[in-house]
C-alpha positions in Angstrom: 11.8 10.3 21.5 11.5 9.5 17.8 14.0 12.2 17.0 16.7 10.2 18.9 16.1 6.8 17.4 18.3 7.1 14.3 21.2 8.7 16.1 20.9 6.2 18.9 21.0 3.3 16.4 24.0 4.8 14.6 25.8 5.2 17.9 25.0 1.7 19.0 26.2 0.3 15.7 29.4 2.2 15.9 29.9 1.1 19.5 29.3 -2.5 18.7 31.7 -2.3 15.7 34.4 -0.7 18.0 33.9 -3.5 20.5 34.3 -6.1 17.8 37.3 -4.1 16.4 35.6 -3.8 13.0 35.5 -0.8 10.7 31.9 0.6 11.1 32.3 3.0 8.2 33.2 0.2 5.8 30.3 -2.0 7.0 27.8 0.9 6.6 29.1 1.7 3.1 28.7 -2.0 2.2 25.1 -1.9 3.5 24.3 1.3 1.6 25.8 -0.3 -1.6 23.6 -3.3 -1.3 20.6 -1.1 -0.7 21.3 0.8 -3.8 21.6 -2.4 -5.8 18.3 -3.5 -4.5 16.7 -0.2 -5.4 18.1 -0.5 -9.0 16.6 -4.0 -9.3 13.1 -3.0 -8.2 12.9 0.6 -9.6 11.7 -0.4 -13.1 8.8 -2.3 -11.6 7.8 0.6 -9.4 8.0 3.1 -12.2 5.8 0.9 -14.4 3.3 0.4 -11.6 3.0 4.1 -10.8 2.7 5.0 -14.5 -0.1 2.4 -14.9 -2.0 3.9 -11.9 -1.7 7.4 -13.3 -2.8 6.3 -16.8 -5.9 4.5 -15.4 -6.9 7.5 -13.3 -6.3 10.0 -16.1 -8.1 8.0 -18.8 -11.3 7.8 -16.7 -11.1 4.0 -16.7 -11.3 3.9 -12.9 -14.4 6.1 -12.8 -16.0 3.9 -15.5 -15.3 0.7 -13.5 -16.5 2.4 -10.3 -19.8 3.1 -12.0 -20.2 -0.4 -13.3 -19.3 -2.0 -10.0 -21.4 0.4 -7.8 -24.6 -1.8 -7.9 -22.6 -4.9 -7.0 -21.1 -3.1 -4.0 -24.6 -2.0 -2.9 -25.8 -5.6 -3.0 -22.8 -6.6 -0.8 -23.5 -3.8 1.7 -20.4 -1.8 0.7 -21.1 1.9 0.1 -21.0 2.4 -3.7 -19.1 5.7 -3.2 -16.1 3.6 -2.1 -15.9 1.7 -5.3 -13.0 3.8 -6.6 -11.1 3.2 -3.3 -11.7 -0.6 -3.6 -10.3 -0.5 -7.2 -7.2 1.6 -6.5 -6.1 0.4 -3.1 -4.6 -2.9 -4.3 -2.5 -1.0 -6.8 -1.3 2.2 -5.1 -1.2 3.3 -1.5 -0.7 7.0 -2.4 -3.6 7.0 -4.9 -5.8 5.2 -2.3 -4.9 7.9 0.3 -5.9 10.6 -2.2 -9.2 8.8 -3.0 -9.8 8.3 0.7 -9.1 12.0 1.4 -11.5 13.0 -1.4 -14.2 10.8 0.0 -13.8 12.2 3.5 -13.7 15.8 2.2 -16.9 15.2 0.2 -18.9 13.1 2.7 -17.3 14.0 6.0 -15.1 11.9 8.3 -17.9 10.9 10.5 -20.2 9.8 7.7 -20.7 6.1 6.8 -18.7 6.6 3.7 -15.8 8.4 5.5 -15.6 5.8 8.3 -15.8 3.0 5.8 -13.0 4.5 3.7 -10.8 5.0 6.8 -11.3 1.4 7.9 -10.7 0.1 4.4 -7.4 2.1 4.2 -6.3 0.5 7.4 -7.4 -3.0 6.8 -6.1 -3.7 3.3 -2.8 -3.8 1.5 -1.4 -2.4 -1.6 -1.2 -5.9 -3.1 0.5 -5.2 -6.5 3.0 -2.8 -5.0 4.0 -5.3 -2.2 4.2 -8.2 -4.6 6.3 -6.3 -7.1 8.7 -5.0 -4.4 9.2 -8.3 -2.5 9.0 -10.7 -5.5 11.3 -8.3 -7.5 13.8 -8.2 -4.7 13.8 -11.9 -4.4 14.0 -12.5 -8.2 10.7 -14.3 -8.3 9.0 -14.0 -11.7 6.0 -16.3 -11.4 3.5 -15.3 -8.8 1.3 -18.4 -9.2 -1.5 -18.2 -6.6 -0.2 -15.2 -4.8 -2.1 -12.5 -6.7 -5.5 -14.3 -6.6 -5.1 -15.1 -2.9 -4.0 -11.6 -2.1 -6.8 -10.0 -4.0 -9.4 -12.3 -2.3 -7.9 -11.2 1.0 -8.2 -7.6 0.0 -11.9 -8.1 -1.0 -12.6 -9.8 2.4 -10.8 -6.8 4.1 -13.1 -4.4 2.2 -16.2 -6.3 3.0 -15.3 -6.7 6.6 -14.4 -3.0 6.9 -17.9 -2.1 5.6 -19.5 -4.6 7.9 -17.5 -3.4 10.9 -18.4 0.2 10.3 -22.1 -0.6 10.0 -22.1 -2.7 13.2 -19.9 -0.6 15.5 -20.3 3.0 14.3 
């Protein structure tokens, strides 16, 4: 069914435009043009964000921070092996998926670490990516309380994911 959604939407759009006696092709070109303008406005932010993630992982800074924070995570009941995932998830979804896949390959998908990583990936957001895209698209430069509130929500998501796995699995 999913193979037919895009053609169906295009057909419905064209049929609606014909019914209203409008030029569907011009309307779609205008929408594509606006989409490209939006892409150009947020592309520098995305490139900077992805470069920063790659630099942090390549330099070993993420591993160092993971080692430092592991005892804190243990005290909170979060498996210390997931420290890297907790650090990278707010920054990059693709990097977090890679870390989650590494954890599951190393510890197994049915292990405490594997299940915790899976729930963490599903219950948290790529905070900095989301903020940069949406705020960049809207032209907002000052995030004020958004980043601290979003990072606190991410931490609560990580903590609750660990608690959920321990209670229900």
